C-alpha positions as CSV (number, residue, x, y, z in Angstrom):
1,M,-31.8,-19.2,7.2
2,K,-31.3,-16.2,4.9
3,L,-33.7,-15.4,2.2
4,S,-32.2,-15.6,-1.3
5,V,-31.5,-12.3,-2.9
6,K,-34.1,-12.9,-5.7
7,F,-36.7,-13.7,-3.1
8,A,-35.9,-10.6,-1.1
9,F,-36.2,-8.6,-4.3
10,S,-39.7,-10.1,-4.9
11,I,-40.7,-9.1,-1.4
12,L,-39.4,-5.5,-1.9
13,L,-41.1,-5.2,-5.2
14,A,-44.4,-6.5,-4.0
15,A,-44.3,-4.1,-1.0
16,T,-43.6,-1.2,-3.3
17,L,-46.7,-2.0,-5.4
18,A,-48.9,-2.1,-2.3
19,S,-50.2,1.4,-2.9
20,A,-53.0,1.0,-0.4
21,E,-50.5,1.0,2.4
22,P,-51.2,4.1,4.5
23,H,-48.4,6.5,5.6
24,P,-48.3,8.9,8.5
25,S,-50.2,12.1,7.7
26,F,-47.3,14.4,8.5
27,W,-45.3,12.9,5.6
28,T,-47.6,14.8,3.2
29,Y,-45.8,18.1,4.1
30,A,-43.1,16.8,1.7
31,S,-43.3,18.7,-1.7
32,P,-45.1,16.9,-4.5
33,E,-42.0,17.7,-6.6
34,A,-39.6,16.1,-4.2
35,T,-36.9,14.1,-5.9
36,A,-35.7,12.3,-2.7
37,L,-37.1,11.5,0.7
38,V,-35.2,10.3,3.8
39,A,-37.0,9.1,6.9
40,I,-35.2,8.6,10.2
41,K,-36.8,6.9,13.2
42,W,-34.6,8.8,15.6
43,N,-35.9,7.2,18.7
44,N,-34.3,4.0,17.4
45,L,-31.3,5.2,15.6
46,Q,-30.0,7.6,18.2
47,H,-28.7,4.4,20.0
48,S,-27.3,2.8,16.9
49,P,-23.8,2.9,15.2
50,F,-25.4,5.3,12.7
51,A,-26.2,8.0,15.3
52,A,-23.0,10.0,14.9
53,A,-23.1,9.9,11.1
54,I,-26.8,11.1,11.1
55,E,-26.1,13.8,13.7
56,A,-23.2,15.0,11.6
57,Q,-25.6,15.6,8.7
58,I,-28.5,17.4,10.6
59,S,-26.4,19.3,13.2
60,P,-26.1,23.1,12.9
61,S,-22.6,22.7,11.5
62,G,-23.5,19.7,9.3
63,A,-24.3,19.5,5.6
64,L,-28.1,20.1,6.2
65,G,-27.6,22.7,8.9
66,F,-30.6,22.3,11.1
67,P,-31.2,25.1,13.6
68,D,-29.4,24.7,17.0
69,L,-32.5,23.9,19.0
70,D,-32.2,21.0,21.4
71,C,-35.8,20.0,21.0
72,L,-35.1,19.2,17.3
73,R,-32.6,16.6,18.4
74,Q,-35.3,14.9,20.5
75,A,-37.7,14.1,17.7
76,R,-39.3,10.7,17.4
77,E,-39.2,10.6,13.6
78,I,-37.8,12.9,10.9
79,V,-38.8,12.9,7.2
80,I,-36.6,15.0,5.0
81,S,-37.4,16.0,1.4
82,S,-35.4,17.8,-1.4
83,P,-34.4,19.6,-3.5
84,A,-36.2,22.3,-1.6
85,L,-34.9,21.1,1.7
86,L,-37.8,20.5,4.2
87,A,-37.8,18.3,7.3
88,A,-41.0,17.3,9.1
89,E,-40.2,16.3,12.7
90,A,-42.7,14.3,14.8
91,G,-42.3,14.2,18.6
92,S,-43.0,16.5,21.6
93,F,-42.5,20.2,21.0
94,R,-44.1,22.3,23.6
95,A,-44.6,25.8,22.3
96,A,-42.9,27.4,25.4
97,T,-39.9,25.2,24.9
98,V,-39.6,25.9,21.2
99,Q,-40.0,29.7,21.9
100,D,-37.4,29.7,24.6
101,Q,-34.8,27.8,22.6
102,A,-35.5,29.7,19.4
103,Q,-35.1,33.1,21.1
104,R,-31.9,32.0,22.7
105,Q,-30.6,31.3,19.2
106,G,-31.6,34.7,18.0
107,L,-34.5,33.5,15.8
108,S,-37.3,36.0,15.1
109,R,-41.0,35.2,15.5
110,L,-43.4,35.6,12.5
111,A,-47.0,34.6,12.2
112,Y,-48.0,33.1,8.8
113,R,-51.6,32.0,8.3
114,G,-52.0,31.1,12.0
115,V,-48.7,29.2,12.2
116,T,-45.7,30.5,14.2
117,L,-42.5,30.7,12.3
118,W,-39.0,31.1,13.9
119,L,-36.7,32.6,11.4
120,P,-33.0,33.4,11.4
121,Q,-31.5,36.7,10.4
122,Q,-29.5,35.1,7.5
123,A,-31.6,34.2,4.5
124,D,-29.5,31.2,3.7
125,K,-30.1,29.6,7.2
126,L,-33.0,27.3,8.1
127,G,-35.9,28.2,10.4
128,V,-38.7,26.4,12.2
129,A,-42.5,26.3,11.7
130,Q,-44.5,25.1,14.7
131,I,-47.5,23.2,13.2
132,S,-48.5,21.8,16.5
133,E,-47.0,20.6,19.8
134,E,-46.4,17.2,18.1
135,L,-45.0,18.5,14.7
136,V,-42.5,21.1,13.6
137,L,-41.1,21.8,10.1
138,V,-37.5,22.8,9.3
139,G,-36.6,24.8,6.2
140,A,-36.0,28.1,4.6
141,R,-38.7,30.8,5.0
142,K,-40.2,30.4,1.5
143,T,-40.1,26.6,1.8
144,L,-41.9,26.7,5.2
145,E,-44.6,29.1,3.9
146,T,-45.2,26.8,0.9
147,A,-45.5,23.8,3.2
148,V,-47.9,25.6,5.4
149,D,-50.0,26.5,2.3
150,R,-49.9,22.9,1.3
151,G,-51.0,21.7,4.7
152,L,-54.0,24.0,4.7
153,S,-55.1,23.3,1.2
154,G,-57.3,20.4,2.3
155,T,-58.8,18.0,-0.3
156,G,-57.5,17.9,-3.8
157,R,-53.8,18.4,-3.0
158,Q,-51.2,16.2,-4.6
159,D,-48.7,14.2,-2.6
160,S,-45.3,13.1,-3.7
161,P,-45.3,9.8,-5.6
162,L,-42.3,8.8,-3.5
163,L,-44.6,8.6,-0.4
164,T,-46.6,5.8,-1.9
165,R,-43.5,3.9,-2.8
166,A,-42.0,4.3,0.6
167,A,-45.1,3.8,2.7
168,S,-44.5,0.0,3.0
169,F,-41.2,0.7,4.8
170,S,-42.8,2.7,7.6
171,E,-43.6,-0.3,9.7
172,D,-40.2,-1.8,10.4
173,A,-37.6,0.4,8.8
174,D,-35.5,2.5,11.1
175,L,-34.1,4.5,8.1
176,W,-35.4,4.5,4.6
177,V,-34.5,6.4,1.4
178,A,-36.5,6.9,-1.7
179,A,-35.1,8.8,-4.8
180,V,-36.4,9.4,-8.3
181,K,-32.9,8.8,-9.6
182,L,-29.3,8.2,-8.6
183,P,-27.0,9.9,-7.9
184,D,-29.1,12.3,-5.7
185,P,-27.5,14.9,-3.3
186,L,-29.8,14.2,-0.4
187,A,-30.0,10.4,-0.8
188,G,-26.3,10.2,-1.2
189,R,-25.7,11.7,2.2
190,F,-27.4,8.7,3.8
191,V,-26.8,6.0,1.2
192,P,-23.4,6.5,-0.3
193,L,-24.1,4.2,-3.2
194,E,-21.9,4.7,-6.3
195,A,-24.5,3.9,-8.9
196,A,-26.5,5.5,-11.7
197,G,-30.2,4.5,-12.0
198,S,-33.8,5.4,-11.1
199,E,-36.6,4.4,-8.7
200,F,-34.2,3.8,-5.8
201,L,-35.7,2.5,-2.6
202,G,-33.6,1.3,0.4
203,R,-34.0,0.7,4.0
204,V,-32.0,-0.1,7.1
205,T,-33.5,-2.1,10.0
206,F,-32.3,-3.0,13.4
207,R,-34.1,-6.1,14.6
208,D,-31.7,-8.4,16.5
209,G,-28.9,-7.3,14.2
210,L,-28.7,-5.2,11.0
211,A,-30.7,-5.7,7.8
212,V,-30.1,-3.6,4.7
213,Q,-32.2,-3.9,1.6
214,A,-32.2,-1.8,-1.5
215,F,-33.1,-1.9,-5.2
216,F,-33.1,0.4,-8.2
217,D,-33.3,0.3,-11.9
218,A,-29.9,0.5,-13.6
219,G,-31.5,1.4,-17.0
220,S,-30.4,-1.7,-18.9
221,E,-29.6,-5.3,-18.3
222,A,-26.0,-4.7,-19.1
223,A,-25.7,-1.9,-16.6
224,A,-27.3,-3.9,-13.9
225,S,-25.0,-6.9,-14.5
226,E,-22.0,-4.6,-14.5
227,F,-23.0,-3.0,-11.2
228,V,-23.5,-6.4,-9.5
229,R,-20.2,-7.7,-10.8
230,G,-18.3,-4.6,-9.5
231,L,-20.0,-4.8,-6.1
232,R,-19.0,-8.5,-5.8
233,E,-15.4,-7.7,-6.7
234,R,-15.1,-5.0,-4.2
235,A,-16.9,-6.8,-1.3
236,P,-13.7,-8.5,0.0
237,S,-12.2,-5.0,0.6
238,F,-15.2,-3.9,2.7
239,P,-15.1,-3.9,6.5
240,A,-15.7,-7.4,7.8
241,V,-19.2,-6.6,8.9
242,A,-20.2,-5.7,5.3
243,R,-18.5,-8.5,3.4
244,G,-21.6,-10.6,3.4
245,I,-23.4,-8.1,1.2
246,E,-25.3,-9.8,-1.7
247,A,-26.3,-8.3,-5.0
248,A,-28.4,-9.7,-7.9
249,A,-29.7,-8.4,-11.2
250,D,-33.0,-9.2,-12.8
251,Q,-33.0,-7.7,-16.2
252,S,-32.4,-3.9,-15.4
253,R,-33.3,-4.2,-11.8
254,V,-30.6,-4.5,-9.1
255,T,-31.2,-5.8,-5.6
256,I,-28.8,-5.4,-2.7
257,A,-29.1,-7.2,0.6
258,L,-27.1,-7.4,3.8
259,Q,-27.9,-9.3,7.0
260,V,-25.7,-9.1,10.0
261,S,-26.5,-10.9,13.3
262,S,-26.4,-9.0,16.6
263,A,-23.3,-10.9,17.7
264,D,-21.4,-10.0,14.5
265,L,-22.5,-6.4,14.7
266,L,-21.4,-6.1,18.3
267,A,-18.1,-7.7,17.5
268,A,-17.5,-5.1,14.8
269,L,-18.1,-2.2,17.2
270,P,-15.4,-0.6,19.3
271,S,-15.3,-2.5,22.6
272,A,-17.3,-0.9,25.3
273,P,-18.0,-3.2,28.3
274,A,-21.5,-2.9,29.7
275,P,-21.9,-2.2,33.4
276,A,-22.0,-5.3,35.6
277,S,-25.7,-4.6,36.5
278,A,-26.8,-4.3,32.9
279,H,-29.8,-6.5,32.0
280,P,-29.8,-8.8,29.0
281,P,-30.8,-7.0,25.8
282,E,-34.5,-6.7,25.3
283,P,-36.2,-7.8,22.0
284,E,-36.4,-4.2,20.8
285,A,-34.8,-2.4,17.9
286,V,-31.2,-1.7,18.4
287,S,-31.4,-2.9,22.0
288,A,-28.2,-4.9,21.8
289,I,-26.4,-2.1,20.2
290,A,-27.7,0.4,22.8
291,V,-26.2,-1.8,25.5
292,A,-22.8,-1.7,23.8
293,L,-22.8,2.0,23.0
294,Q,-24.6,3.5,26.0
295,G,-23.3,1.2,28.7
296,S,-20.7,2.5,31.1
297,A,-17.3,2.8,29.7
298,G,-16.3,0.2,32.2
299,P,-14.3,0.5,35.4
300,Q,-11.5,2.9,35.3
301,P,-8.0,1.4,35.5
302,S,-7.2,0.8,39.1
303,E,-4.6,3.0,40.6
304,E,-1.1,1.6,41.1
305,P,-0.8,0.0,44.6
306,K,0.6,2.6,47.0
307,L,3.7,1.7,48.9
308,A,4.0,2.2,52.6
309,A,4.7,5.8,53.5
310,E,8.3,6.7,53.4
311,P,10.0,8.9,55.9
312,E,9.7,12.6,55.0
313,Q,12.6,13.6,52.8
314,P,14.2,17.0,52.4
315,A,12.7,19.1,49.6
316,S,15.9,19.3,47.5
317,P,17.2,16.0,46.4
318,V,20.7,15.5,45.1
319,K,20.4,15.0,41.3
320,F,22.8,13.2,39.0
321,A,22.8,14.6,35.4
322,I,24.6,13.0,32.5
323,T,25.8,15.3,29.7
324,H,26.1,13.4,26.4
325,V,28.7,14.8,24.1
326,E,30.0,13.7,20.7
327,A,31.1,10.1,20.2
328,F,34.5,9.0,21.6
329,Q,34.5,12.0,24.0
330,P,34.1,11.4,27.7
331,R,30.7,11.6,29.4
332,I,30.4,13.7,32.5
333,I,28.3,13.3,35.6
334,R,27.5,16.5,37.4
335,I,26.4,16.3,41.0
336,F,24.5,19.4,42.2
337,N,23.5,20.6,45.7
338,L,26.5,19.1,47.5
339,D,27.9,21.0,50.5
340,E,31.2,21.6,48.6
341,G,29.3,22.7,45.5
342,T,29.0,21.0,42.1
343,R,31.1,17.9,41.5
344,E,32.0,16.4,38.1
345,I,32.9,12.8,37.4
346,V,34.3,11.8,34.0
347,L,33.0,8.4,32.8
348,P,34.8,5.9,30.6
349,P,33.6,5.7,27.0
350,A,32.1,2.2,27.5
351,L,29.4,3.4,30.0
352,E,26.2,4.1,28.2
353,S,23.8,6.2,30.3
354,L,22.7,6.8,33.8
355,D,19.5,8.1,35.2
356,V,19.7,8.2,39.0
357,V,18.2,10.4,41.7
358,L,19.8,10.3,45.1
359,R,18.3,12.0,48.1
360,N,20.3,13.9,50.7
361,G,21.9,11.5,53.0
362,D,22.3,8.7,50.5
363,P,25.9,7.7,49.8
364,P,27.2,8.6,46.4
365,R,27.7,5.7,44.0
């Protein structure tokens, strides 16, 4: 049974206030002045319907323009902060692998306070800082140097308040977004929510289906009610999988919730039959979706049955060609490659069209 929207709101609010909830240490590389944070559990989402959209944002040609290093696309988890764009990627990044891929892309090596930076020639492009073989940072040179300074500052450093608000989502969210206010350039790339407000927090989770939860402060009770009313009015025009979205207002606070079962989610995806040997989906995040998206494209259409071999025919068949002319004028069949040359037959006006190929030796018709 679905939780009511107000109950879901209560859960989200309580989780946000749980300031004692720890967060992964690499999150602290985010700037204390960050206005938005986006976290992506890529080891889950790379097999989800969101994979292409996320890759479109972080690819070298995407809006965020990450360097074209294959190892960056193999991260386990990515946390992105703005407005000074900085991404912290956790995963496996062997120094030799990073060096090889960076040099292939023309990045130059620079040592900064004991940390290796790989920087592009163009100042407006992003580079990479190798903090360890489990952590790399992506950003402009000045942003990377500031992050390294912050990481080495030790005790007394300040963390972004958004980290505390978002920490409770780290356990089961596959993607979460926290923003000081809406609209926000970074948050809007991952949560295209047409709203104005503050204290936004949202998450997407794949656990036997899809769960979306979000809330923000609309600034006033009237603004919250207006947003909820507008969302409910637009819901019937949404794709079928999103029409069950729910929204509620509690004074100035707005809560949004969507729950989609695995069956409904799979039905909404483009059909892609799994291979016959595929095992039933495991009880893991996005497992059912992974079967649909990563399974074999299915057997290729079988070839048309081949007819028995025909006797070998001469290379040059006799061809009939119909020349269509203006209405009420005669149609003409021209027969080529005859011994006596080209032969023309005038057709009566009632005959429509003819498409025939005769081989040498067949009687003319």
